[in-house]
MDAnalysis code that builds the backbone (N, CA, C; Angstrom):
import MDAnalysis as mda
import numpy as np

u = mda.Universe.empty(336, n_residues=112, atom_resindex=np.repeat(np.arange(112), 3), trajectory=True)
u.add_TopologyAttr("name", ["N", "CA", "C"] * 112)
u.add_TopologyAttr("resid", np.arange(1, 113))
u.add_TopologyAttr("resname", ["MET", "THR", "ASP", "LYS", "LEU", "LYS", "LEU", "LEU", "ALA", "ALA", "VAL", "LEU", "ILE", "VAL", "ALA", "ILE", "GLY", "ILE", "GLY", "GLY", "PHE", "TYR", "TYR", "PHE", "GLY", "ASP", "LYS", "PRO", "GLY", "TYR", "VAL", "GLN", "ALA", "GLY", "THR", "LEU", "LEU", "VAL", "SER", "SER", "ILE", "ALA", "ALA", "ILE", "VAL", "VAL", "PHE", "TYR", "GLN", "THR", "ALA", "VAL", "GLY", "LYS", "ALA", "THR", "TRP", "GLU", "PHE", "SER", "LYS", "GLY", "ALA", "ARG", "ASN", "GLU", "LEU", "ARG", "LYS", "VAL", "VAL", "TRP", "PRO", "SER", "GLN", "LYS", "GLU", "THR", "THR", "GLN", "VAL", "THR", "LEU", "ILE", "VAL", "PHE", "VAL", "MET", "ALA", "VAL", "LEU", "MET", "SER", "VAL", "PHE", "LEU", "TRP", "ILE", "VAL", "ASP", "TRP", "GLY", "LEU", "HIS", "LYS", "VAL", "ILE", "LYS", "ALA", "ILE", "THR", "SER"])
u.atoms.positions = np.array([
    [-4.698, 4.876, -33.750],
    [-5.947, 4.738, -34.448],
    [-4.854, 3.211, -34.338],
    [-4.595, 2.612, -34.144],
    [-4.220, 1.381, -33.893],
    [-5.022, 1.575, -32.854],
    [-4.847, 1.888, -31.475],
    [-5.532, 1.049, -30.240],
    [-7.105, 1.293, -30.829],
    [-7.458, 2.128, -31.205],
    [-9.266, 1.940, -30.748],
    [-9.351, 0.926, -32.102],
    [-8.211, 0.143, -32.937],
    [-9.290, -0.730, -33.409],
    [-8.963, -1.927, -33.487],
    [-7.895, -2.072, -32.443],
    [-7.699, -2.814, -30.749],
    [-9.069, -2.827, -30.650],
    [-9.473, -2.404, -29.411],
    [-10.467, -2.043, -28.520],
    [-11.531, -2.516, -29.708],
    [-11.487, -2.381, -30.401],
    [-12.946, -2.480, -31.713],
    [-12.938, -4.491, -31.601],
    [-12.059, -4.579, -32.201],
    [-11.441, -5.625, -31.844],
    [-11.545, -6.713, -30.824],
    [-11.298, -5.900, -29.892],
    [-12.006, -7.054, -28.466],
    [-13.168, -6.751, -28.231],
    [-13.942, -6.107, -28.483],
    [-15.050, -6.173, -28.408],
    [-15.711, -6.735, -29.397],
    [-15.558, -7.044, -30.708],
    [-15.973, -7.917, -31.908],
    [-15.686, -9.662, -31.494],
    [-14.755, -9.816, -30.668],
    [-14.241, -11.103, -29.990],
    [-15.513, -10.953, -29.170],
    [-15.341, -10.521, -27.905],
    [-16.874, -10.363, -27.272],
    [-18.406, -10.974, -27.632],
    [-18.177, -10.245, -28.729],
    [-19.501, -10.130, -29.425],
    [-19.801, -11.076, -30.364],
    [-18.470, -12.128, -30.693],
    [-18.906, -13.121, -31.311],
    [-18.654, -14.316, -30.884],
    [-17.680, -14.419, -28.698],
    [-17.582, -15.095, -28.402],
    [-19.469, -15.457, -27.004],
    [-20.682, -13.936, -27.349],
    [-21.033, -13.985, -27.156],
    [-22.413, -14.896, -27.894],
    [-22.101, -14.554, -29.461],
    [-23.269, -15.004, -30.112],
    [-22.358, -16.658, -29.977],
    [-21.186, -17.266, -30.187],
    [-21.290, -18.791, -30.470],
    [-22.273, -19.004, -29.173],
    [-21.714, -18.364, -28.148],
    [-22.377, -19.054, -26.988],
    [-23.809, -19.408, -27.175],
    [-24.717, -18.730, -27.736],
    [-25.864, -19.011, -28.156],
    [-26.269, -19.633, -29.218],
    [-25.543, -19.815, -30.392],
    [-24.990, -20.726, -31.256],
    [-24.543, -22.503, -30.790],
    [-24.565, -22.274, -29.540],
    [-24.270, -23.572, -29.101],
    [-24.728, -23.808, -27.932],
    [-25.758, -23.640, -27.794],
    [-27.153, -23.716, -27.364],
    [-27.852, -24.866, -27.135],
    [-27.494, -25.850, -28.294],
    [-27.942, -27.127, -27.886],
    [-26.464, -28.280, -27.652],
    [-25.641, -27.584, -27.216],
    [-24.671, -28.124, -27.078],
    [-24.442, -28.587, -25.668],
    [-23.811, -29.096, -25.167],
    [-23.441, -29.216, -23.438],
    [-22.402, -28.465, -22.493],
    [-22.864, -27.564, -21.328],
    [-22.282, -26.612, -21.305],
    [-21.554, -26.613, -21.209],
    [-20.272, -26.887, -20.844],
    [-19.040, -26.921, -21.248],
    [-18.815, -26.359, -22.981],
    [-19.111, -26.427, -23.500],
    [-18.966, -26.265, -25.002],
    [-19.277, -24.565, -25.237],
    [-20.457, -24.133, -24.260],
    [-21.121, -22.928, -24.367],
    [-19.938, -22.388, -23.472],
    [-19.770, -22.602, -22.195],
    [-18.602, -22.382, -21.384],
    [-17.202, -21.756, -21.844],
    [-17.122, -23.162, -22.710],
    [-15.525, -22.474, -23.286],
    [-15.343, -21.330, -24.420],
    [-16.941, -21.559, -25.453],
    [-16.573, -20.055, -26.323],
    [-16.294, -19.443, -25.839],
    [-17.116, -18.959, -24.585],
    [-17.286, -17.776, -23.907],
    [-15.792, -17.581, -23.249],
    [-14.943, -18.479, -22.321],
    [-14.121, -18.895, -21.948],
    [-13.080, -18.037, -22.723],
    [-13.369, -19.191, -24.326],
    [-11.942, -18.868, -24.793],
    [-11.794, -17.333, -25.804],
    [-12.888, -16.485, -25.722],
    [-13.278, -15.476, -26.245],
    [-12.666, -14.252, -25.118],
    [-13.114, -14.544, -24.068],
    [-12.911, -13.485, -23.047],
    [-11.762, -13.745, -22.697],
    [-10.693, -14.410, -22.941],
    [-9.549, -14.481, -22.900],
    [-8.665, -13.967, -23.775],
    [-9.058, -14.040, -25.310],
    [-8.675, -13.532, -26.470],
    [-8.585, -12.161, -26.827],
    [-10.507, -11.830, -26.082],
    [-10.275, -10.421, -26.032],
    [-9.377, -9.377, -25.372],
    [-8.907, -10.146, -24.050],
    [-8.415, -9.432, -22.839],
    [-6.896, -9.309, -23.244],
    [-6.099, -10.601, -24.177],
    [-5.012, -10.335, -24.913],
    [-5.224, -9.250, -25.518],
    [-6.166, -9.044, -26.478],
    [-6.664, -7.945, -27.301],
    [-6.540, -5.784, -26.611],
    [-6.858, -6.627, -25.839],
    [-7.299, -5.254, -24.903],
    [-6.093, -4.817, -24.215],
    [-5.504, -6.264, -23.841],
    [-4.022, -5.545, -22.665],
    [-2.832, -4.614, -23.790],
    [-2.677, -4.523, -25.388],
    [-2.223, -4.007, -26.338],
    [-1.930, -3.263, -26.503],
    [-3.333, -2.569, -25.625],
    [-3.108, -1.011, -26.455],
    [-3.108, -0.497, -24.842],
    [-2.868, 0.729, -25.378],
    [-2.636, 2.261, -23.990],
    [-3.631, 1.936, -22.772],
    [-4.964, 2.037, -23.115],
    [-5.937, 1.897, -22.232],
    [-5.925, 0.445, -21.204],
    [-5.548, -0.499, -21.862],
    [-5.044, -1.986, -21.627],
    [-3.658, -1.487, -20.191],
    [-2.264, -1.092, -20.951],
    [-1.791, -1.100, -19.659],
    [-2.203, -0.477, -18.981],
    [-2.419, 0.882, -18.772],
    [-3.499, 1.780, -17.973],
    [-4.081, 1.070, -16.764],
    [-5.011, 0.333, -17.448],
    [-5.669, -0.262, -16.534],
    [-5.228, -1.775, -15.417],
    [-3.893, -2.318, -16.503],
    [-3.352, -3.266, -15.780],
    [-2.134, -2.539, -14.495],
    [-1.994, -1.621, -14.877],
    [-0.606, -0.783, -14.235],
    [-1.884, 0.045, -12.965],
    [-3.313, 0.871, -13.136],
    [-3.756, 0.722, -12.140],
    [-4.832, -0.610, -10.972],
    [-4.869, -1.530, -11.478],
    [-5.394, -2.756, -11.007],
    [-3.918, -3.339, -9.797],
    [-2.808, -3.066, -10.351],
    [-1.463, -3.349, -9.632],
    [-1.535, -2.514, -7.884],
    [-1.157, -1.392, -8.400],
    [-1.663, -0.332, -7.538],
    [-2.395, -0.147, -6.721],
    [-4.168, -0.506, -7.370],
    [-4.924, -1.052, -5.863],
    [-4.687, -2.420, -5.208],
    [-4.063, -3.323, -5.610],
    [-3.883, -4.757, -5.008],
    [-2.518, -4.061, -3.888],
    [-1.863, -3.345, -4.535],
    [-0.807, -2.927, -3.294],
    [-1.461, -1.762, -2.344],
    [-2.545, -1.495, -2.426],
    [-2.898, -0.726, -1.786],
    [-3.726, -1.217, -0.610],
    [-4.497, -2.085, -1.382],
    [-5.695, -3.372, -0.304],
    [-4.581, -3.804, 0.313],
    [-3.474, -4.401, 0.815],
    [-2.338, -5.294, 1.152],
    [-2.409, -4.300, 2.232],
    [-1.898, -2.775, 2.061],
    [-1.478, -1.436, 3.002],
    [-2.805, -1.491, 3.892],
    [-4.210, -2.270, 3.487],
    [-5.469, -1.731, 4.634],
    [-5.005, -3.247, 5.853],
    [-5.467, -1.961, 6.911],
    [-4.801, -2.713, 8.368],
    [-6.973, -3.376, 8.497],
    [-7.214, -4.918, 8.523],
    [-8.579, -5.023, 8.857],
    [-8.674, -5.395, 10.029],
    [-10.044, -5.060, 10.339],
    [-10.060, -5.000, 11.785],
    [-10.303, -6.331, 12.569],
    [-10.104, -6.854, 13.579],
    [-9.926, -8.330, 14.230],
    [-11.030, -8.848, 14.349],
    [-11.733, -9.843, 14.827],
    [-12.888, -10.469, 14.663],
    [-13.531, -10.154, 15.673],
    [-12.743, -9.674, 17.345],
    [-13.266, -9.190, 18.123],
    [-14.118, -7.965, 17.644],
    [-13.242, -6.943, 17.112],
    [-13.671, -5.717, 16.546],
    [-14.623, -5.718, 16.436],
    [-15.020, -7.228, 14.645],
    [-15.849, -6.833, 14.421],
    [-17.666, -7.040, 14.565],
    [-17.346, -8.237, 15.780],
    [-18.853, -8.679, 16.856],
    [-18.846, -7.188, 17.512],
    [-18.272, -6.355, 17.934],
    [-18.369, -5.631, 18.466],
    [-19.112, -4.309, 18.121],
    [-18.858, -3.739, 17.171],
    [-19.641, -3.054, 15.829],
    [-20.697, -3.533, 15.370],
    [-20.223, -5.116, 15.111],
    [-21.791, -5.449, 14.293],
    [-23.373, -5.036, 15.808],
    [-22.923, -5.516, 16.599],
    [-23.856, -5.712, 18.324],
    [-24.246, -3.956, 18.456],
    [-22.890, -3.544, 18.069],
    [-23.310, -1.716, 18.260],
    [-24.556, -1.419, 17.238],
    [-24.113, -2.125, 16.140],
    [-25.365, -1.637, 14.628],
    [-26.220, -1.922, 15.151],
    [-26.401, -3.073, 15.763],
    [-27.745, -3.909, 15.647],
    [-28.487, -3.538, 16.437],
    [-27.790, -3.242, 17.958],
    [-28.617, -2.585, 19.241],
    [-28.787, -1.156, 18.649],
    [-28.243, -0.332, 17.570],
    [-29.085, 1.209, 17.769],
    [-30.128, 0.593, 16.681],
    [-29.882, -0.004, 16.018],
    [-31.221, -0.451, 15.014],
    [-32.725, -0.699, 15.660],
    [-32.271, -1.326, 16.151],
    [-33.342, -1.810, 17.436],
    [-33.586, -0.471, 18.456],
    [-33.234, 0.042, 18.562],
    [-33.005, 1.172, 19.831],
    [-34.149, 2.183, 18.796],
    [-33.316, 2.216, 17.693],
    [-33.934, 3.344, 16.485],
    [-35.740, 2.951, 15.990],
    [-35.590, 1.720, 16.149],
    [-36.888, 1.264, 16.162],
    [-38.199, 1.313, 16.754],
    [-37.441, 1.272, 18.434],
    [-38.678, 0.862, 19.346],
    [-38.920, 2.401, 19.806],
    [-37.687, 3.947, 19.326],
    [-37.891, 4.623, 19.231],
    [-39.256, 5.154, 17.968],
    [-38.977, 4.730, 17.012],
    [-39.325, 5.332, 16.190],
    [-41.324, 4.769, 15.852],
    [-41.441, 3.259, 16.469],
    [-42.346, 3.098, 16.719],
    [-42.880, 4.098, 17.974],
    [-42.250, 3.943, 19.178],
    [-42.920, 5.041, 20.002],
    [-43.700, 5.937, 19.436],
    [-42.976, 6.722, 19.239],
    [-43.138, 8.236, 18.133],
    [-44.734, 8.482, 17.112],
    [-44.541, 7.216, 16.584],
    [-45.944, 7.032, 15.582],
    [-47.398, 6.606, 16.268],
    [-46.532, 5.371, 17.800],
    [-48.023, 4.969, 18.323],
    [-48.684, 6.270, 19.096],
    [-47.383, 7.491, 19.129],
    [-47.589, 9.068, 20.277],
    [-48.659, 9.818, 19.175],
    [-47.929, 9.836, 17.928],
    [-48.940, 10.784, 16.519],
    [-50.267, 10.088, 16.685],
    [-50.132, 8.631, 16.035],
    [-51.682, 8.337, 16.191],
    [-52.455, 8.119, 17.264],
    [-51.915, 8.762, 18.535],
    [-53.260, 8.912, 19.551],
    [-53.637, 10.201, 19.869],
    [-52.332, 10.961, 19.113],
    [-53.024, 12.723, 19.373],
    [-53.886, 12.768, 17.883],
    [-53.677, 12.546, 16.494],
    [-54.373, 12.861, 15.484],
    [-56.005, 11.861, 15.750],
    [-55.957, 10.727, 16.362],
    [-57.162, 10.639, 17.083],
    [-57.970, 11.319, 17.532],
    [-56.827, 11.941, 18.396],
    [-57.607, 13.149, 19.293],
    [-58.567, 13.881, 19.116],
    [-57.604, 14.426, 17.485],
    [-57.953, 15.688, 16.947],
    [-59.284, 15.278, 16.197],
    [-59.247, 14.192, 15.248],
    [-60.051, 13.564, 14.837],
    [-61.293, 13.166, 15.339],
    [-61.223, 12.742, 16.006],
    [-62.699, 12.408, 17.303],
    [-63.780, 13.362, 17.368],
])
């Protein structure tokens, strides 16, 4: 039950921050941004205190660790694959243009 109350409190803090953003609409932008920033940080702190918040934090730590294990392609490989995709897109568009032109001629011959 306390987790639900904490989640509700986090949502209310965000809502108050959004309301404050519009309430301070005639103030400088840094006041509006500060209102959103402070309320967002407070909501994150409250959210982290729940079981869902702790599970979310653990998930993001695991995702970050998995991301570090990814083998990213080199610049040469990226350039080659990009060129292949570009050439295939051009070839397919030319092929479809020829098919469309041919079908247009066939339909025109049939209907004339």
